[in-house]
C-alpha positions, 0 to 999 in steps of 0.5 A: 646827799650833797656835801653842802647839806652833809657837812652842817649835819655832821657838824651839828651831830658832832656838837650834840654828841660832844655836849651830851658826853660833857654833860654826862661826865661833868659832875654837877656844880654843888655851889650853884645849888643854894644850900638848904638851911632851916628844915623845920622847928626842932623845939620851943624853949621858954623860961617860967617860974615852975617848969614842973607846974607848967608841964602839969598844967599843959598835960591836964588842960591841953593833953600834952604827954609831958616828961622830964624835958617837956613834951615831944611831938612826933610827926612824919616828914612831908615827902617821905611818910616813913621818916619820923621827926620830932619837935620838942617843947620845953619849959626851963627854970626862969633862972636858967643860964642856958639861954645866955648870952640872950636876955630873952625868956625863950629860945627856938631850936631850928632843924637844919641840914649839914650843920658844919657847912651852915656854920661856915657859911654863917661865919662868912656872913658875920653871924655870931656863933656862940659855941662849938658844934657838939655831937650827941647820939640824937644829933649835932647842936650849935648856938648862934645869935640873931640880929636882935640878940636872941640865942638860937639853937641849930640842930642837925638830927641824927638820921 
């Protein structure tokens, strides 16, 4: 083979080998991937005059399997049909302060991934964080306010 042909081939092979090696040893850029925020509805909470009467009505007329907290809907996450998840439905006393500082009669709980990282991102974006992250055996929670003053509960379920 002629030197004029061999030199470009060797150069191209060296470039490809170097690029492949660099791709293999370089960790992926984690900031390049947009962080997943909300993964689903974790619960719907609303105020009413008589939560027990409301739970009884929904049980009798719509078949909700109610308990002290309302009703829990179990479902399986899309891609992993073995991974169970829940959505909570809960009536609260109309005098509850749990939705404060919002004056609204409802609050939505959103399921999220990596709550700590999300809260840091929301702080940078100027979102009002109402309280500190709290951890329980069923997950981590924090409350934020949306642009119209609705209190929102963010929940990272325990796996």
